[in-house]
VEXMIFI-77101 format. One record per residue: residue in one letter; residue number from 1; x, y, z of N, C-alpha, C, CB in turn. Coordinates in pm, 1 decimal, always signed. Each point is the difference from the previous one (the first is absolute). Glycine has a CB too. Layout:
<atoms>
+------+------+----------+----------+----------+----------+----------+----------+----------+----------+----------+----------+----------+----------+
| vonu | mise |       nu |       nv |       nw |      cau |      cav |      caw |       cu |       cv |       cw |      cbu |      cbv |      cbw |
+------+------+----------+----------+----------+----------+----------+----------+----------+----------+----------+----------+----------+----------+
|    A |  NUM |        X |        Y |        Z |        X |        Y |        Z |        X |        Y |        Z |        X |        Y |        Z |
...
+------+------+----------+----------+----------+----------+----------+----------+----------+----------+----------+----------+----------+----------+
</atoms>
This chain:
<atoms>
+------+------+----------+----------+----------+----------+----------+----------+----------+----------+----------+----------+----------+----------+
| vonu | mise |       nu |       nv |       nw |      cau |      cav |      caw |       cu |       cv |       cw |      cbu |      cbv |      cbw |
+------+------+----------+----------+----------+----------+----------+----------+----------+----------+----------+----------+----------+----------+
|    M |    1 |  +6320.8 |  +7498.6 | +14915.1 |    -48.4 |   +130.3 |    -85.2 |    -37.4 |     -0.5 |   -133.6 |   +131.8 |    +93.9 |   +128.9 |
|    R |    2 |   -227.9 |    -20.3 |   -161.8 |    -80.6 |    -55.7 |    -86.9 |    +17.5 |   +147.2 |   -105.0 |   -181.2 |   -200.2 |   +175.8 |
|    L |    3 |   +212.5 |   +173.9 |   -301.1 |    +19.9 |   +116.7 |    -86.0 |   -138.6 |    +33.8 |    -91.4 |   +270.0 |    -65.7 |     -6.2 |
|    H |    4 |   -340.5 |   +187.5 |    +40.3 |   -134.0 |     -2.2 |   -102.9 |    +33.0 |    +96.9 |    -81.6 |   -186.2 |    -67.0 |   +142.6 |
|    M |    5 |   +154.0 |    +51.1 |   -272.7 |    +37.8 |   +109.4 |   -109.1 |   -175.7 |     +1.1 |    -33.4 |   +312.6 |    -58.6 |   -122.9 |
|    I |    6 |   -341.4 |   +215.8 |   +120.2 |   -135.2 |    +54.3 |    -44.2 |    +69.1 |    +56.2 |   -146.3 |   -151.5 |    +77.3 |   +266.5 |
|    Q |    7 |    +16.0 |   -121.9 |   -339.2 |    +17.7 |    +73.6 |   -120.4 |   -124.6 |   +118.0 |     +9.2 |   +115.2 |   -226.6 |   -148.2 |
|    Q |    8 |    -47.7 |   +326.2 |    +75.5 |    -95.0 |   +121.0 |     -6.8 |     -5.0 |    +26.2 |   -130.7 |    +44.8 |   +100.7 |   +208.5 |
|    T |    9 |   -195.0 |    -19.7 |   -242.9 |    +45.9 |    +11.4 |   -141.7 |    -65.6 |   +170.7 |     +4.0 |    -14.1 |   -309.7 |   -136.8 |
|    I |   10 |   +111.4 |   +413.7 |    +39.6 |     +0.7 |   +116.8 |    +47.6 |    -40.9 |    +63.4 |   -159.6 |   +189.6 |    -20.6 |   +244.9 |
|    D |   11 |   -289.7 |   +106.7 |   -243.8 |    -67.0 |    +63.9 |   -100.3 |   +124.5 |    +37.5 |   -122.4 |   -206.3 |    +99.0 |   +192.7 |
|    D |   12 |   +178.5 |   -146.0 |   -328.3 |   +109.6 |    +76.9 |    -81.0 |     -2.8 |   +157.2 |     -6.0 |     -5.1 |   -203.7 |   -138.5 |
|    K |   13 |   -124.9 |   +256.7 |   +174.6 |    +39.8 |   +173.2 |    +20.2 |    +75.7 |    +21.3 |   +123.0 |   -215.7 |    +85.2 |   -106.5 |
|    V |   14 |   +242.6 |   -198.0 |   +193.6 |    +30.4 |    +69.2 |   +112.4 |   +164.8 |    -29.4 |     -9.4 |   -252.2 |    -25.2 |   +150.0 |
|    I |   15 |   +307.5 |    -93.5 |   -228.4 |   +143.3 |     -9.2 |    -65.8 |    +41.6 |    +93.5 |   -115.6 |    -24.6 |   -229.9 |    +60.5 |
|    K |   16 |    -70.4 |   +275.8 |   -149.1 |    +50.3 |    +85.6 |    -94.0 |    +34.3 |   +147.1 |    +96.4 |   -153.0 |   -131.0 |   -227.9 |
|    D |   17 |    +34.5 |   +159.9 |   +316.0 |    +49.7 |   +158.1 |    +91.8 |   +102.3 |    -53.7 |    +57.4 |   -210.9 |   +134.4 |    +73.7 |
|    L |   18 |   +229.7 |   -256.0 |     -4.7 |   +110.3 |    +10.6 |   +105.8 |   +135.1 |     -6.9 |    -43.4 |   -147.0 |    -94.5 |   +139.7 |
|    F |   19 |   +160.2 |    +41.4 |   -278.6 |   +124.1 |     -1.7 |    -71.2 |     -0.1 |   +102.4 |   -109.2 |    +27.1 |   -237.9 |    +53.8 |
|    G |   20 |   -109.2 |   +311.0 |    -85.0 |     -8.4 |    +96.5 |   -130.1 |    +35.0 |    -80.6 |    -99.5 |    +58.4 |   +210.3 |    +95.2 |
|    M |   21 |   -144.9 |   -330.5 |   -155.3 |    +21.5 |    -67.2 |   -110.4 |   -101.1 |    -23.5 |    -93.2 |   +146.6 |    -78.7 |   +123.4 |
|    S |   22 |   -135.9 |    +90.8 |   -244.7 |   -107.9 |    -33.7 |    -92.4 |    -39.8 |   -131.3 |     -5.6 |    +69.6 |   +165.3 |   -118.6 |
|    G |   23 |   -236.9 |   -175.3 |    +64.1 |    -50.3 |   -151.9 |    +13.9 |    +65.1 |   -126.5 |   -108.2 |   -234.9 |   +135.1 |    +79.9 |
|    Q |   24 |   +335.3 |    -43.3 |   -166.0 |    +88.3 |    -94.2 |    -78.5 |   +102.6 |    -28.9 |    +81.1 |    -50.2 |    +79.8 |   -211.0 |
|    E |   25 |   +122.8 |    +10.0 |   +305.6 |   +127.9 |    -73.5 |    +73.1 |    -53.8 |    -64.7 |    +91.4 |   +167.3 |   +148.9 |    -28.0 |
|    L |   26 |   -283.9 |   -116.8 |    +86.8 |    -38.4 |   -124.4 |   +117.2 |    -30.3 |   -145.9 |    -84.0 |   -135.8 |   +193.6 |   +185.2 |
|    Q |   27 |    +68.0 |   -208.1 |   -305.3 |     -9.6 |   -127.2 |    -65.8 |   +150.8 |    -72.7 |    -41.2 |   -240.4 |    +99.9 |    -89.6 |
|    E |   28 |   +334.0 |     +6.0 |    +43.1 |   +115.6 |    -51.7 |     -8.7 |    +78.1 |    -76.6 |   +146.2 |     -6.7 |   +191.2 |   -202.1 |
|    I |   29 |    -29.3 |   -124.5 |   +271.7 |    +79.6 |    -72.3 |   +145.9 |    -96.8 |   -135.5 |     +1.7 |    +79.8 |   +250.7 |   +183.9 |
|    R |   30 |   -206.5 |   -257.7 |   -211.8 |    -52.4 |    -91.4 |    +28.8 |    +21.0 |   -125.2 |    -44.3 |   -106.7 |   +151.0 |    +35.3 |
|    T |   31 |   +124.3 |   -132.8 |   -173.7 |    +50.4 |    -82.8 |    -86.1 |   +135.5 |    -28.1 |    +33.0 |   -150.0 |    +73.9 |   -156.9 |
|    A |   32 |   +254.0 |    -27.4 |   +174.8 |   +129.1 |     +9.1 |    +34.2 |    -12.3 |   -144.7 |   +156.5 |    +55.2 |   +348.4 |   -113.5 |
|    I |   33 |   -142.9 |   -302.6 |   +199.2 |    -11.4 |    -50.7 |   +121.0 |    -20.5 |   -160.0 |    -45.7 |   -101.3 |   +235.2 |   +134.7 |
|    A |   34 |    -11.4 |   -243.5 |   -204.7 |    -69.7 |   -137.4 |    -46.3 |    +96.6 |    -60.4 |    -56.8 |   -217.6 |    +64.0 |    -40.7 |
|    G |   35 |   +288.8 |    +14.5 |    -54.9 |   +122.4 |    -89.7 |    -59.4 |    +83.9 |    -64.8 |    +84.1 |     +6.8 |   +137.9 |   -161.1 |
|    L |   36 |    +36.9 |    -47.5 |   +278.5 |   +121.5 |    -36.1 |    +83.4 |    -70.9 |   -133.1 |    +92.3 |   +133.1 |   +284.4 |    +14.4 |
|    Q |   37 |   -261.9 |   -266.4 |    +17.7 |    -42.1 |    -97.2 |    +80.5 |    -16.1 |    -89.6 |    -73.3 |    -82.7 |   +108.3 |   +145.8 |
|    R |   38 |    +54.0 |   -152.1 |   -258.2 |    -32.0 |   -143.8 |   -109.4 |   +169.4 |    -54.5 |    +10.3 |   -235.8 |   +108.3 |   -230.3 |
|    Y |   39 |   +357.0 |    -26.8 |   +212.7 |   +125.8 |     -3.9 |    -14.3 |    +56.8 |    -86.0 |   +126.0 |     -6.1 |   +227.3 |   -140.4 |
|    L |   40 |    -37.3 |   -179.0 |   +247.8 |     +6.7 |    -23.8 |   +129.3 |    -39.2 |   -139.8 |    +62.0 |    -32.7 |   +233.9 |    -11.1 |
|    S |   41 |    -76.2 |   -218.5 |    -41.4 |    -75.9 |   -153.4 |    +13.2 |    +74.2 |   -108.4 |    -45.3 |   -206.1 |    +94.1 |    -37.1 |
|    F |   42 |   +232.8 |    -66.2 |    -96.9 |    +34.9 |   -109.4 |    -73.9 |   +170.2 |    -38.5 |    +40.1 |   -200.2 |    +78.6 |   -204.4 |
|    A |   43 |   +244.8 |    +37.2 |   +234.1 |   +165.3 |    -12.5 |    +69.9 |     +6.6 |    -91.0 |   +119.3 |    +55.3 |   +245.4 |    -56.8 |
|    W |   44 |   -190.3 |   -216.5 |   +147.7 |    +11.6 |    -55.4 |   +105.0 |    -18.9 |   -141.8 |    -14.5 |    -55.8 |   +197.6 |    +97.6 |
|    K |   45 |    -63.3 |   -243.7 |   -175.3 |    -35.0 |   -137.8 |    -13.3 |   +152.6 |    -98.1 |    -81.5 |   -312.9 |   +101.4 |    -24.5 |
|    I |   46 |   +378.4 |    +17.1 |    -52.0 |   +141.9 |    -77.4 |    -66.6 |    +73.3 |    -63.2 |   +131.8 |    +51.5 |   +190.8 |   -221.6 |
|    S |   47 |    -21.6 |    -68.5 |   +301.7 |    +74.3 |    -14.5 |   +122.3 |    -37.5 |   -103.5 |    +67.8 |    +31.9 |   +207.3 |    +13.0 |
|    I |   48 |   -154.6 |   -245.8 |    +37.8 |    -59.0 |   -123.8 |    +59.5 |    +23.7 |   -114.6 |    -69.9 |   -160.2 |   +122.0 |    +84.9 |
|    R |   49 |   +141.5 |   -151.6 |   -201.0 |    +36.9 |   -119.9 |   -100.8 |   +175.1 |    +10.1 |    +32.4 |   -232.2 |    +26.1 |   -231.7 |
|    I |   50 |   +298.0 |    +44.6 |   +217.0 |   +147.6 |     -3.3 |    +16.1 |    +22.2 |    -66.5 |   +137.5 |    +46.0 |   +216.8 |   -146.1 |
|    F |   51 |    -90.5 |   -150.5 |   +253.7 |    +58.9 |    -54.5 |   +148.9 |   -114.4 |   -125.5 |     -8.1 |    +98.1 |   +258.9 |   +176.4 |
|    M |   52 |   -216.3 |   -299.6 |   -219.8 |    -60.2 |   -138.3 |    +45.5 |    +62.4 |   -120.3 |    -87.4 |   -232.5 |   +120.9 |    +68.0 |
|    S |   53 |   +311.5 |    -65.2 |   -174.9 |    +99.3 |   -126.0 |    -63.7 |    +80.0 |     -7.3 |    +20.0 |    -49.5 |    -19.1 |   -121.4 |
|    R |   54 |   +126.1 |    +81.3 |   +241.3 |   +134.2 |     -4.6 |    +50.7 |    -29.2 |    -70.6 |   +155.9 |   +104.5 |   +236.7 |   -155.3 |
|    I |   55 |   -219.0 |   -277.2 |   +177.3 |    -36.4 |    -50.4 |   +116.9 |    +38.4 |   -141.8 |    +11.4 |   -173.1 |   +161.2 |     +7.5 |
+------+------+----------+----------+----------+----------+----------+----------+----------+----------+----------+----------+----------+----------+
</atoms>
């Protein structure tokens, strides 16, 4: 069984209308998500290094 992930882009206006948010709020969410992605990427790399050092 294969899991396929499809990345879709949605126009900013659609997101704003759908969730009733301003452009500033949308940008704040994007910034927070980008920071979280960097943090998780770093944490994942550290956990792999710790795991590999124990083998």
